[in-house]
Structure formats: C-alpha cells, structure tokens
C-alpha positions in Angstrom: -2.0 22.6 10.7 1.1 22.6 8.5 1.7 19.5 6.5 5.4 18.4 6.6 7.6 16.0 4.5 10.8 14.7 5.8 13.4 12.9 3.6 16.2 10.9 5.3 19.1 9.7 3.3 20.8 6.5 4.3 20.1 2.8 5.1 16.5 2.5 6.6 17.7 0.1 9.2 19.6 2.8 10.8 17.7 5.9 9.8 14.5 4.3 11.5 16.2 4.4 14.8 15.8 8.2 14.5 12.1 8.1 14.7 10.1 8.1 17.8 8.5 5.1 19.1 4.7 4.7 18.3 4.8 7.8 16.1 3.6 6.6 12.6 0.1 6.1 11.5 0.7 4.1 8.2 3.8 2.5 6.5 3.3 1.9 2.7 6.4 0.6 1.1 7.8 -1.8 -1.6 11.4 -3.0 -0.9 13.6 -4.4 -3.4 12.6 -7.8 -4.3 15.2 -10.7 -3.9 17.9 -10.4 -6.6 16.1 -7.4 -8.1 17.3 -3.7 -8.5 20.9 -4.9 -8.4 22.2 -1.7 -10.3 20.7 0.5 -7.6 20.3 -1.5 -4.4 22.7 -4.4 -4.9 20.3 -7.1 -4.8 19.5 -9.6 -1.8 19.8 -13.3 -2.6 16.3 -15.1 -2.0 18.1 -17.3 0.8 19.2 -14.1 2.7 16.1 -12.0 2.2 14.4 -12.9 5.6 17.5 -12.2 7.6 18.0 -9.0 5.8 14.4 -7.8 6.2 13.9 -8.8 9.9 15.9 -6.1 11.4 14.0 -3.4 9.5 10.6 -4.9 10.3 11.8 -4.9 13.8 12.2 -1.1 13.6 8.9 -0.6 11.7 7.2 -2.4 14.5 8.6 -0.1 17.1 7.8 3.3 15.1 4.2 2.2 14.1 1.4 3.4 16.5 -0.7 0.6 18.2 -3.6 1.8 15.8 -1.4 1.8 12.7 -0.9 -0.3 9.6 1.9 -1.5 7.6 1.3 -2.3 4.0 4.2 -4.3 2.3 4.1 -4.8 -1.5 6.3 -7.8 -2.4 6.4 -10.8 -4.7 8.4 -14.0 -4.8 10.6 -14.3 -7.8 11.0 -17.5 -9.9 14.3 -19.3 -9.4 15.1 -22.1 -12.0 11.4 -22.5 -12.9 10.1 -22.7 -9.3 8.7 -19.8 -7.3 10.8 -19.0 -4.2 9.3 -19.3 -0.8 11.1 -16.3 0.9 7.8 -14.2 1.3 6.0 -16.9 3.1 9.1 -17.5 5.3 9.1 -13.8 6.0 5.4 -13.7 7.1 6.1 -16.6 9.5 9.1 -14.7 11.0 7.4 -11.5 11.3 4.6 -13.0 13.2 7.2 -14.3 15.7 8.4 -10.6 15.9 4.9 -9.6 17.2 3.3 -8.7 14.0 -0.4 -9.7 13.2 -0.8 -10.6 9.5 -4.2 -9.2 9.2 -5.1 -9.2 5.3 -3.6 -9.9 2.0 -4.5 -7.6 -0.8 -3.9 -8.4 -4.5 -2.8 -5.6 -7.1 -4.1 -6.8 -10.4 -1.8 -5.0 -13.1 -4.3 -4.4 -15.7 -1.7 -3.4 -18.4 0.9 -6.0 -17.4 3.6 -6.7 -19.9 2.8 -9.6 -22.4 5.3 -12.6 -22.2 5.6 -16.2 -22.7 7.4 -18.7 -20.7 7.7 -22.6 -21.1 6.1 -23.6 -17.8 3.9 -20.5 -16.6 1.9 -17.5 -17.7 2.6 -13.9 -17.4 2.7 -12.2 -13.9 -0.4 -9.9 -13.7 -0.4 -9.3 -10.0 1.5 -8.6 -6.8 1.0 -8.9 -3.1 0.1 -6.1 -0.6 0.4 -7.5 2.8 -1.3 -6.0 5.6 0.2 -6.2 9.0 -0.9 -4.6 12.5 0.4 -4.5 15.8 -3.0 -5.0 17.5 -6.4 -6.5 16.2 -7.9 -3.1 16.9 -6.6 -0.6 14.3 -7.7 2.6 12.6 -9.6 1.8 9.4 -12.0 4.0 7.4 -13.9 1.7 5.1 -16.4 4.4 4.0 -13.5 6.3 2.2 -13.0 3.6 -0.3 -16.5 2.5 -1.2 -17.2 1.9 -4.8 -20.3 2.6 -7.0 -22.7 -0.5 -6.8 -22.5 -1.2 -10.3 -24.8 -2.3 -13.1 -25.3 -5.7 -11.4 -27.6 -4.2 -8.9 -30.2 -3.1 -11.5 -31.0 -6.9 -12.4 -30.0 -8.6 -9.1 -32.1 -6.3 -6.8 -35.1 -6.0 -9.2 -37.2 -8.9 -8.2 -36.1 -10.2 -4.8 -37.2 -13.7 -3.5 -38.5 -14.2 -0.1 -34.9 -15.9 0.5 -33.1 -12.8 -0.5 -35.0 -10.7 2.0 -33.9 -12.9 5.0 -30.4 -13.9 6.3 -30.3 -17.2 4.7 -28.0 -19.7 6.3 -25.1 -21.0 4.1 -26.0 -24.4 2.6 -22.4 -25.7 3.2 -22.5 -25.3 6.8 -20.1 -22.3 7.0 -22.3 -20.2 9.4 -22.4 -17.3 6.9 -25.5 -16.0 5.6 -27.0 -13.2 3.5 -29.7 -10.7 3.2 -29.6 -9.2 -0.4 -32.3 -6.6 0.6 -29.7 -4.9 2.6 -28.5 -3.3 -0.5 -31.6 -1.8 -1.7 -31.4 2.0 -2.5 -27.7 2.1 -1.9 -25.4 3.9 -4.2 -22.1 2.4 -3.1 -20.6 -0.9 -1.8 -17.5 -1.9 0.1 -14.7 -3.1 -2.3 -13.0 -6.4 -2.6 -9.4 -7.0 -1.5 -8.4 -6.9 -5.3 -7.2 -3.5 -6.6 -7.3 -3.3 -10.3 -4.8 -0.6 -11.2 -2.5 -0.1 -14.2 1.3 -0.1 -13.5 3.2 3.3 -13.6 4.1 4.0 -17.5 5.6 7.4 -17.0 9.3 7.7 -16.7 10.1 8.7 -13.0 13.8 7.8 -13.2 13.1 4.8 -11.3 12.9 1.1 -12.2 10.1 0.1 -9.9 7.6 3.2 -9.5 4.1 2.1 -8.5 1.1 4.1 -9.5 -0.2 7.0 -7.1 -3.5 5.2 -7.1 -2.0 2.5 -5.1 -0.6 4.4 -1.9 -3.6 6.8 -2.3 -6.1 3.9 -1.7 -4.3 2.7 1.6 -3.8 6.3 2.7 -7.6 6.8 2.3 -8.4 3.5 4.0 -6.1 3.8 7.0 -5.4 7.5 7.9 -6.9 10.8 8.4 -5.6 14.3 7.7 -2.5 15.4 9.5 -1.5 11.8 10.2 1.9 10.5 9.4 2.6 8.2 6.4 6.1 6.5 6.2 7.8 4.8 3.2 11.2 3.5 4.4 12.2 2.5 0.6 10.9 5.7 -0.9 12.5 5.4 -4.4 10.7 8.1 -6.7 8.6 9.3 -3.8 5.2 8.3 -5.0 3.8 7.7 -1.4 5.2 11.1 0.0 3.8 13.1 -3.0 0.5 11.5 -2.7 0.4 11.7 1.1 1.2 15.5 1.1 -1.5 16.1 -1.6 -3.9 14.4 0.8 -2.8 16.5 3.7 -0.9 13.9 5.4 2.6 14.4 6.9 5.2 12.1 5.4 8.6 10.4 6.0 10.7 8.9 3.2 14.0 7.1 3.5 16.3 6.0 0.7 19.8 5.0 0.4 20.3 6.6 -3.1 21.2 10.5 -2.8 19.8 11.1 -6.5 16.4 9.8 -5.5 16.3 12.0 -2.3 17.2 14.9 -4.2 14.6 14.2 -6.9 12.0 13.7 -4.4 12.8 16.9 -2.5 12.5 19.0 -5.7 9.3 17.4 -6.5 7.9 18.3 -3.2 9.4 21.8 -3.1 8.0 22.7 -6.6 4.5 20.7 -6.6 1.5 22.9 -5.9 -1.1 20.9 -4.0 -4.5 20.3 -5.6 -7.2 19.5 -3.1 -10.2 17.8 -4.3 -13.2 20.0 -3.7 -16.8 18.8 -4.3 -17.8 17.4 -7.8 -14.4 16.4 -9.1 -13.1 20.0 -9.2 -9.6 20.9 -8.1 -8.6 24.1 -6.2 -5.1 25.4 -6.1 -3.6 25.7 -2.7 -0.3 27.2 -1.4 3.0 25.9 -2.8 4.8 23.4 -0.7 7.1 24.5 1.9 10.7 23.7 1.7 11.8 19.9 2.1 15.1 19.3 3.4 17.2 15.9 3.3 19.0 14.8 6.4 
C-alpha cells in the first residue's frame, strides 16, 4: 500500500475542518506555548491560551478515531516568578469537551541547557499529555519494551518466598507483586518517563523536538498504514518519522516556508526501513508531496 503525506498550509483551526470525521489514528503535536515563538506564530498570552486552543481541540476530537490517541507536548511558562496555570486549566476544559485525560508522560531532556535563576532550578522536562475519546483505544505496548537491565542480574538471583507470591501491599493499596514473573525475560515494559536529548541540529525551527519522541508514540499507538496528524507541523519531524515508519501523515502549519521545507524533505528523503539486526535497507524514494 502506498504511503502518503499531505501538507496543509494555513490556520489549523480552519484546515482541520477539511479532514474527515473519525479518520486519524494518532495526533502528536507541540503547539506554541504561551507567549513563545512570537516572531513566527505571534504568541498567545497565558490568560488567553485556553480560549485560543479549545476550538482546535474540538476539531481534533472530531477527526480522531474512537480508537485513536492525542499526544500534546506542552509546558507552563513562568510569569513573574510563578508558574502559570493555563495547562491545568486547559486539561479541565478539554475534559468538558469530551476528552479523556488518560496519562501524562514526562520527557526528561538529558542535555538541557544549564542556567541559574534566583528562585528555581533549570527546566529539564516537559509534559506529554495523553488524551483519548474512549477508554478502550489502540495500544501496542510490546513495541516499546526495553531491555531488562543490569538490576535483574542481582534482584532475580536469589528470590525469597515472598518474591515468588503476589505479596499484598503493606500500606493497604491493594497492589501486590510477584517478582518471579520476571525470571527468564529479556525485556520489560517502560515507565512513563522518556529520557531523550533535545534536538541539537539546525532545522530552521525554534522548537524542533527529537525524532525519537514522535517515533516512540507512533510505535506505541499505531500500526503500518495508519494515519498520523501534526496540526502544528513546524519542521516536520512527526511527518518525516511517520513516513519512515510506513504510516500515512498529515501536517498543518501557518508558515509557508515551513510547509515548503517539509515538502522538499519528504520529496527527497529515501526511506530506510529497519530490517533484522539493526540493518537498514534502502527503499524507493518518496513520492511527490504537495502543499494545499
């Protein structure tokens, strides 16, 4: 099946209306944070952010499949020494729209820029909020499993009798554990903290995130030929990764230069598909991508 990329130039609040209802499998995006990227996107005041975003999230709710997932990368800014509350306010209002706030992932920036402030430490993380339309949604957890790690060599070497049964929590939480379940396993399920370096290459965009970020969520929530949407496309990282992973993609941006840059990248890139033991096999060049 042919893999397609579609780039829409314009305000996503309007361009999203062109997409069919219940047609998108995964939305991964990072909208402009409040009062950020003023030179390119104009900036939105923290007090106006929720009102600005809700019409967009309403359209995202319409186009997302009932089995789909929405990943929103966002972080509050500091105003006069105090964290703004617009992200928390946005979550509450989106729940009223019909969204289910399923999970919160943390992106730990391993190479965050050092700094010093009088009342706080440097920011080394950002939020990745997961929203869904239904409590049952597509999720492929085995695709993001990680190596067990060195801890298993010592922890699983000499198991006590308690380790071999489902031991009830001592604090009355109702949860228990059976450590022996992890014997002879090579991989474990990851946590909800992603340890990734920030994007250091010059992508002619002020806030490009690393390819590993959308890649992780595309693995977790989609299969080949599914549709991935980024309504704030920017440098096109999500689209480029999605197409490399044999997913269809849709990107929207209001900046013509970004749309043209992503179109050229998708037209000239040759997809390298992971085959076997870390080897990459060259595939056919990408078909022409148009902007509309």
